[in-house]
C-alpha positions in Angstrom: -22.7 1.4 2.6 -21.8 -2.1 0.1 -19.7 -4.5 1.6 -18.6 -6.4 -1.1 -17.4 -3.0 -2.9 -16.1 -2.3 0.3 -14.5 -6.0 1.0 -13.1 -6.8 -2.8 -11.0 -3.3 -1.8 -9.9 -4.1 1.1 -8.8 -7.8 -0.6 -7.0 -5.4 -3.7 -4.6 -4.5 -0.2 -4.4 -7.1 1.2 -3.6 -8.5 -1.9 -1.0 -5.9 -3.6 1.1 -5.9 0.6 1.1 -9.8 -0.3 2.6 -8.8 -3.2 5.0 -6.5 -2.1 6.3 -8.7 0.3 7.3 -11.6 -2.3 8.9 -8.6 -3.9 11.8 -8.9 -1.7 11.1 -12.1 0.4 14.9 -12.9 -1.3 16.4 -9.5 -1.5 15.7 -8.0 1.8 17.8 -5.4 1.3 17.8 -1.4 1.1 20.7 -1.1 -1.3 19.8 -4.5 -3.8 15.4 -2.6 -3.4 17.4 0.8 -5.3 19.2 -1.0 -7.8 16.6 -2.9 -8.8 14.5 -0.7 -11.6 11.9 -3.1 -12.4 11.1 -4.2 -8.3 11.2 -0.4 -7.6 8.6 -0.5 -10.5 6.3 -3.0 -9.2 6.6 -1.9 -5.7 5.6 1.7 -6.5 2.8 -0.1 -8.7 1.0 -2.3 -5.5 1.6 1.6 -3.8 -0.5 3.3 -6.1 -2.8 0.1 -5.9 -3.1 -0.2 -2.0 -3.6 4.1 -2.2 -5.8 4.0 -5.2 -8.0 1.6 -2.9 -7.5 3.3 0.3 -8.8 5.9 -1.7 -12.0 4.6 -2.3 -12.6 2.8 0.8 -12.9 6.8 2.6 -15.5 7.5 0.6 -17.2 4.6 1.7 -17.0 4.6 4.7 -14.4 8.2 6.8 -14.2 7.2 10.1 -13.0 3.8 8.3 -10.8 2.6 11.6 -6.8 2.1 9.4 -4.1 4.8 10.6 -2.9 6.7 8.2 -5.9 6.3 5.7 -5.4 10.1 4.1 -1.6 9.8 4.6 -1.9 6.1 2.0 -3.9 7.9 -0.2 -1.9 10.9 -0.1 1.7 9.3 -1.1 -0.5 7.4 -4.0 -0.1 10.5 -5.5 2.6 11.8 -4.9 4.4 8.6 -6.5 1.5 9.1 -9.5 1.7 13.3 -10.1 4.7 14.0 -8.4 6.5 10.5 -9.4 10.6 12.9 -10.5 10.7 13.3 -6.8 10.0 10.0 -5.5 13.2 9.2 -3.5 14.2 5.3 -3.3 14.5 5.4 0.6 10.7 6.9 1.0 9.6 4.1 -0.6 11.4 1.7 1.6 10.0 4.0 4.7 6.5 3.3 3.8 7.5 -0.9 2.8 9.3 -1.9 5.6 7.8 1.0 8.7 3.9 1.3 7.3 2.5 -1.7 5.5 2.7 -4.5 8.2 0.6 -2.0 10.2 -1.6 -1.6 7.7 -1.6 -5.9 7.0 -2.3 -5.9 10.4 -5.0 -3.0 10.7 -6.6 -5.3 6.8 -6.4 -8.3 8.1 -8.6 -7.4 11.7 -11.1 -5.7 9.0 -11.6 -8.9 6.7 -11.9 -11.4 9.9 -14.2 -9.4 11.5 -17.2 -9.7 8.1 
């Protein structure tokens, strides 16, 4: 496995999570999120990148110790291919409930290197 490429994908995920955190730092309510088209688009784009990076990671190391790795890729695919079925509340749940866990797992992996 090419560790440089593997680490690049981990850093890409970290960068996207940090970007989403920055987008929401001053306005952290679902109501405002759902009313702000530019914010929704920015968050969804970063989730797409996270999902694609995770897809590449799984190709390099299918047994990676990241919870819900396959579901992260599946969420990316749904955002991209079934965009008309995406509900703001589902994206919000991902951001609020699942990204903090992913952030910890990615930080742990990066600190092991």
